C-alpha positions in Angstrom: 9.7 -4.8 -3.9 13.0 -4.0 -5.7 14.3 -7.5 -4.9 11.2 -9.1 -6.3 11.4 -7.0 -9.4 15.1 -7.9 -10.0 14.0 -11.5 -10.6 11.4 -10.5 -13.1 12.6 -7.5 -15.0 15.9 -6.7 -16.8 18.4 -5.1 -14.3 18.7 -1.9 -16.4 14.9 -1.4 -16.1 15.0 -2.0 -12.3 17.8 0.5 -11.9 15.6 3.2 -13.3 12.8 2.5 -10.8 12.3 4.8 -7.8 11.5 2.6 -4.7 10.8 4.9 -1.8 8.6 5.8 1.0 5.3 7.7 0.7 6.9 10.6 2.6 9.6 11.0 0.0 7.1 10.8 -2.9 5.1 13.8 -1.6 5.0 16.5 -4.3 6.2 14.1 -7.0 4.4 12.0 -9.6 5.3 8.8 -11.5 3.6 7.1 -14.4 3.3 3.8 -12.4 3.1 3.4 -8.6 3.2 0.1 -6.6 1.8 0.7 -3.1 2.4 -2.0 -0.6 -0.2 -2.3 2.2 0.5 -5.7 3.6 0.8 -7.6 6.9 -0.5 -10.9 8.0 -0.6 -9.9 11.6 -3.5 -7.7 12.8 -1.8 -7.1 16.1 1.2 -5.6 14.3 -1.2 -3.4 12.2 -2.8 -2.3 15.4 0.5 -1.4 17.0 1.4 0.8 13.9 -2.2 2.1 13.4 -1.5 5.8 13.5 1.3 5.4 10.9 -0.2 2.6 8.8 -3.7 4.0 8.5 -3.0 7.8 8.4 -5.4 9.3 5.9 -2.9 11.9 4.7 -0.3 9.2 3.9 -2.9 7.1 2.0 -4.0 10.2 0.1 -0.4 10.9 -1.0 0.2 7.3 -1.9 -2.8 6.9 -4.1 -2.6 10.2 -5.9 1.0 10.1 -7.1 0.3 7.8 -10.1 -0.2 9.4 -13.5 -1.2 6.3 -15.4 -1.4 3.2 -13.2 -1.6 2.4 -9.4 -1.1 -1.1 -8.2 -1.9 -1.8 -4.6 -0.4 -4.9 -3.1 -2.6 -5.5 -0.1 -3.6 -8.1 2.4 -7.1 -8.4 3.8 -5.5 -9.1 7.2 -4.5 -5.5 7.5 -8.2 -4.7 7.8 -8.8 -7.1 10.8 -7.6 -4.7 13.4 -9.4 -5.0 16.8 -10.3 -2.6 19.6 -10.6 0.5 17.5 -12.4 3.8 18.3 -15.2 4.8 16.0 -12.9 7.3 14.3 -10.2 4.6 13.8 -12.8 2.2 12.4 -13.9 4.8 9.9 -10.4 5.1 8.7 -10.1 1.3 8.3 -13.4 1.3 6.5 -12.1 3.9 4.0 -9.1 1.7 3.3 -11.4 -1.3 2.9 -13.6 0.6 0.4 -10.4 1.5 -1.6 -9.2 -2.0 -1.6 -12.7 -3.4 -2.5 -12.9 -1.0 -5.5 -9.7 -2.4 -7.0 -9.4 -5.2 -9.4 -8.0 -8.2 -7.8 -5.4 -10.8 -8.5 -5.3 -13.4 -5.8 -1.8 -14.7 -5.1 -1.0 -17.5 -2.7 2.4 -17.1 -1.2 4.5 -20.1 -0.5 
């Protein structure tokens, strides 16, 4: 994220940004948060399910923004197979969150 921003924002602005993990943001707030929830590989998402879809992590991630939250997400992350009912409920919550967001479609490449 920081690398992408360097190409689009003045360096002095990017140097002031905090780019960190959800765990390090716990207990803190920022005016603007960019949350990355992307993968193009559902198998990879399944392997990291307990980490990637942990409700507490998602709660921390989406409640740190004071003014604006931008979620960079991929619909592929929601195509995880072979889930228990409880795991599917967690994926459905994330899908509801992503579906409630305004969308800008970006084709990479």
